[in-house]
N, C-alpha and C positions, 0 to 999 in steps of 0.2 A: 351566377353569370360569369362567363369566361373573361379573364383579364386579357385585354388586347396587348399584344407584344409591341414594344417600342420599335419604331422603324430603324433606329440605329443606337448604339451605345458603346461605351468603352469597357473592355474587359481587362483588368489588371492581372499581371502575373504575380504569383506568390514569390517569395524570396527563393524558395527551392526551384520553382520553374525558371526564374530568371537565371539562376546559376546553371541550370541544365541547358538552357538555350545558349548561354555564353560558351559553355563547354562544347556544345554541338557545333557552333559557328567557328570556334577555334579549331576543332577537329577537321572541319570542312575547308578551312583556310580562308573563310570569309573575314574572320578576324585574324590578322597575321602580324608579324613583327614590324611590318612597314606601315600598316594602316588599320585603324579600328573604326569601322563605320558606326554612325549613330543609329542604334536599333531601338525602336519604340518598345518600352517595357510592358507591352500588352498587345491587345488586338482590337481592331475596329470591327465591331459586329454590325452588319447591315442586313436588313430584311431580304430574304431570298428572292422575292419577286423583283426587287429593285436591281439586284445584281443580274438577274436573268434579262431584264430590260436593257441594261448596259451592254450585255453581250449581243442582244438583238440589234441595237443601234450600231454597234461596231460592225456587224455584218452588213447592215444597210449602208453604212459609210463606205465600206469596201466596194459594194456593188455600184454606188454612186461614182466612186473614183474610176472604176473600170468603164462605166458608161461614158464619163467625161473624156477619158483617154480615147475611146473609140470615136466619139462624136467630134473631137477636136481635129481628127484627120480630114474632115470635110467641112467643118464649121470654122471659118477663119476668125470670126469674132470671139468665139470661145477659146480658140488657140491663143489669140492675143491676150485675152484676160488671164489665162492660166500661166502664160509665160512672161507676163509683164514684169515681175520682180527680177527677171534674169536677162532682160533685153540688152543691158550694157556689159554683159559678161559672156563673150562669145564661146570660150572654152566650156564654161559651165552649161550654157544653153545647148551646145552641141552634144555634150554628154547626156543631158536630159532627153533631148529629142532623138538621140541615137540609141537609147536604151528601150527595149520592149517594156510594156507595162508589167510592173511587179510591185504588188502591195500585199503579198501573201502573209508577211509578218509585220506587225505594227503594234504600237501601244497607243491607246486612246484614253485621255484623261477627262474625267467628268467632275463637275460640282453637282451636289444634290441640294435642291432648294430646301431650306429648313422647314418651310411651311407647306408648300405645295407638293414636295417630293418629286418635282420635275428634275430630270437629268439634263445638264447643259454641257456641251462639248467644250472643253478648254482648248485642247489642241490634240494633234496626232503626231506620232514620232516613229521613225523606223531605226533609230540608233540601237546598239546592243542593249543599252538602258537598264543594266543591273538585273536582268531576268534571272541569271543563275543564282545570284544572292537571294532574291525574293523567292525563288524556287526552294532553296534550302530552308528559309524561314517558314515558308508555307508547309513544308514537310513536317517541321517540328510542331506547328499548331494543329496540323491535321491529325495528330495522335490523340487529341482530346477535344477538338472543336470541329465543326462542319465547314470544311473548305472545299467542298465538292463543286465541280463545274456545273453549268446548266444541264438540264436533261437532254440527252442526245448528243452532248459534246464531251470532249475528253479534256483532261488536265494538260496544259501546255508544259512541255519539258524542253530544256535547252537543246537537247539532241535533235528535236524536231525542227528547230530553226536551222541548224547546220545542214540537216538533210534537205530541207526546202531550198537552201542556197545551192547545195550540190545539184539538185534537180534543175535549177535555173541555169547553172553553169553548163550542165550537160545539154540542156535544150538549145543554148546559143552556141554550142560548139567550143566552149572555152577550154583552155589547157591549164589546169590548176594542179600543182603538186605541193606548193608551199602557201600557207594561209596565215596572214598576219593578224595578230591580236594585240591591241594596245595594252601595255603593262604599266607604262608611266606616262603621264600627261603633264607637261609644264612642271616637271620635277615632283609631281604628286603621284602617290602610289594607289590612289583609290580605284583605278581600273585593274589592278594586279589580280585581285581575287577572281574577278569576272574572266580574265584571260586564262587563269589557271583552271577554272571550272569548265570553260569551254574546250580546253585543250584535248581532253580524252574524247570528246564528241567529234572534234575535228579529225583525230586519228581514226575514229570508227568509220568515217566515210572514205578513208584512204588518202587523206591529205596530211601534210606535216605542219603542225602549228609552229609559228615563228613569233616569239614575243618581240614587240617593238616599243620604241619610245618616240614621243612626238613633242615638239617644242613650238610654241607660238602658232600652232595650228597648221604649220607648213613645212617644218623640218622633221622628216621621218628618218629614223635610224634603227639599227638593231638594238635590242635590250642586251647589252654586252655583259651583263652580270651572270648570264647563264649560257651554257654551250648552245650553239645554233647550228642548224643544218645547212645554212648558206653563209657565204663569206661577206657579201655586201648587200645593202638594202635593194640594190638594182636587180638582184637575183630573185626578189620576191614576186610571186605570181598574182596574189590577190590580197586585199586588205579589208578586214571587217571593221568599218568605222563610219561615223557620220561627221564629216568635217564641219568645224564650227568657226567662230570668230566672225570677222567682217566678210562682206561679199567679195572684196578684193582678195582676202586670204583664201577663200574658197576657190576663186578663179585661179589664183596662182598654184594652189595645191592640185587642183584638177588637171592643169596643164603639166605640172611636174610628174604626176602619176602617169598621164598619157604618154609622155616622152619616154618613160621607162617601161611601158607596157604592163603596168600593174593594174589589175582589174579592181575596181572599188565595189564592194558589196555592203549593203544592198545596192542594186543599180540605181543610178541617179534619177530615173523616171519618177521615183516616189516623191521627189522634191516638189513636183507639181501639186501634191496633195498634203504635204506635211509643213507647208508654210502657211502663215495665218491668213494670207489674202484668199486662200482657197475657200475658207469659211464664208467670206463675203460672196464669192462666186456661187457657192452652193445656195446661199440664202436668197439669191436673185434669180434662181431657176424655178420655174413653175411646175416642172414635172421631170421624171427620169424614166427612160425606157426600162421596162422590166420590173418597176416598182408599182405595187398596187396603190390605190388611193390611201389606204390605211398605212401602208409602209412609208409612203412619202410624207404623210402627216406626222408620223412618229419621228422620222429623221429631221424634218424641218422644225418640229417642236423642240428638238434638242440643240438647235443653233442659237447662240446668243446674238441678239441684234448687234450688227457691226457694219462698218464701212471703212473705206480707205482714209487715212489721215489727211490725204490731199483734198478730200471733200468736206473737211471739217465745217467750213463756213455755211454750207448749204444744209447741214444737219444740226445747226445750233439749237433750234427749238426742241429737237429730239433729245439732245444731250442734256439740256437744262431740265427736261422732264424726268430724266433718270434719277436714281438715288446715288449714283456714283458712276465713274468712268474709268476704263483701263485702256492704255495704249501699249501695243507690243510691236517690236520690230518683227517683220514678217519671217525672217530667218535668224536663227542663232539667239533666241531670247535667253533661255537658260536662267531666267530670273534677273539677270543683269540688265537686260533691255526690256523690262516690263515695269510700267509705272501705274500704280493703283491709287485711285482717288475716291475714297468714300466721302460723300458730301457731308456726312455727319461729323467727319474729322477735318476735311479740307473743303472750304467753301467752293461753290461751283465756279465762281469767277477766277479764283486762284488756280483751280484745276485747268480751266480753259487757257490761262496764261501759260501754264506749263506745256499744254498740248501745242499751242502756237509756237512756243520756243522749240519744241521737238520738231515741228513741221519746218521751221526755218533751217534747223540743223540738217534735216534730211534733204533739203534742197541743195545744200552745199556738198554733202558727202554721198548723195545718190542712193541712200537707203530708203526703203519703203516700210511703212508702218500701218497697222490696223487698229482702229478704235473699236472697243467693245463696251457694251453696257456692263457695269459692275454687278456681279451676281454674288451675294453674300454666301460664303462657304458654310457648310454645316459644322457643328461643334459637338464634341463629346467631352466628358470629364473622366479623368483618370487620377485616382487618389485626390479628388477634389480640385484638380488643376485642369483648366479648360484647354482643349486643343482643337483647332480646325483640321479638317481632313479632306482629301480628294479621293476619288475612286479610280485607280489606275487599272485599266483592263488590257492586259497583254492578249493578243489574238493571233492565231495562225489559221488562215483560211485553208480548208481542205475538207476531206470527207472521212471522219467527222471533223468539224471545226474544233479548235483547241483554245482554251482560255485559262488564264491565271489572274486572279484579282489580288491587287496589293494597294498600298496607300503611301502617302507621305504626310503624316500628322505634322502640323506646323503651327507656329504663332506668327503674329505680325505680318500677315498678308501673303507672303510668297511661299508656295509649296515647292521649295527647292532646297536640296541638301546644303548647298553653299550658303544659304541664308538661314540655316538653323532647323530645317525640317529633318524628319527621321525616316529611316527605312521602316515602313510599317506594313502590317499584313491585314487582310480582310477575311473574316469568316462570316457565316450566315447566322443571323439571329435565331 
């Protein structure tokens, strides 16, 4: 009788492989004298059909975004629902509505249910998101493990992202010669490797990479530790960045960039679909043009039950029936504005008190939040130590579509590097 393969497992590196990976990452500049990223000393192996399903859902998510963007042009109610988080921020809203639809490049994060093996969408993001670093780690593991993309798709490379942005700029008639990459963020050098790895790809499309530093999410300047092709930041043509921090910070920074004629890439239209409230909008739609019944069921099945925090009281019976609850700020979560309550650890009434407290604070500061059902993440063991993990699916829509799978193995709830997660990679079982 054939032994059934496990749906997922941890694969530990030998001491020799660990040293080899370390040497490779140092050679590539991922590990540098300014920053050493936490790299998982192994690989998360996931059954191939699960990874292929994640890629399929990512494509369906993209098609749903495109349909929603088209439909909102004539559907006032849908437009109001999509733009609700931005209504009090005129510069940001103008940038969003003034940008053509563009979701060609994004990362979609999944949890895999440990028992049912259902995939659940945690969130989508279009920030640079450490793709070059994960690409380098993927190349290392690909020498002795199966890291292949789904059948009919290609492996996503950083150069493809830059070329896709170049095509967008050309399509809208933009004039870009200098292209900003964040090398230092609030004094930290964690983006430096990404900026350096993207730089040759930027030169390959005829643009000049310019390394930048950003403070408090709104103060942009040149990274003056290296020679630059421009004298002041106002000479910059475009910036590859996903502004974070509070909504007011985003509003201020959006206005600051517009005043200087600096194009922000990816274009802001993606914010309609990369904020948590969009998942609620999706869950409340009963069909999508262009999706078959089976495709719609697959996409909807990947949506975690959720609702706006403002509707908490009317959903109390539902929340009490869950095994846990999560509340996330719609924009700029990054782990800092995510509160996770597993009822096995935190009693439901205590969790509800915290949600009401967050609701009161949101009414004062104008932030919007989404409540989700708590979905337990899957767990692997590496050298007898348990780690939870997510399935990060980088996607670039095109012909063929391109994908790269990675992960953030973590402990204690939050799959975010600043909370102790690792740069991890995924291979096929």
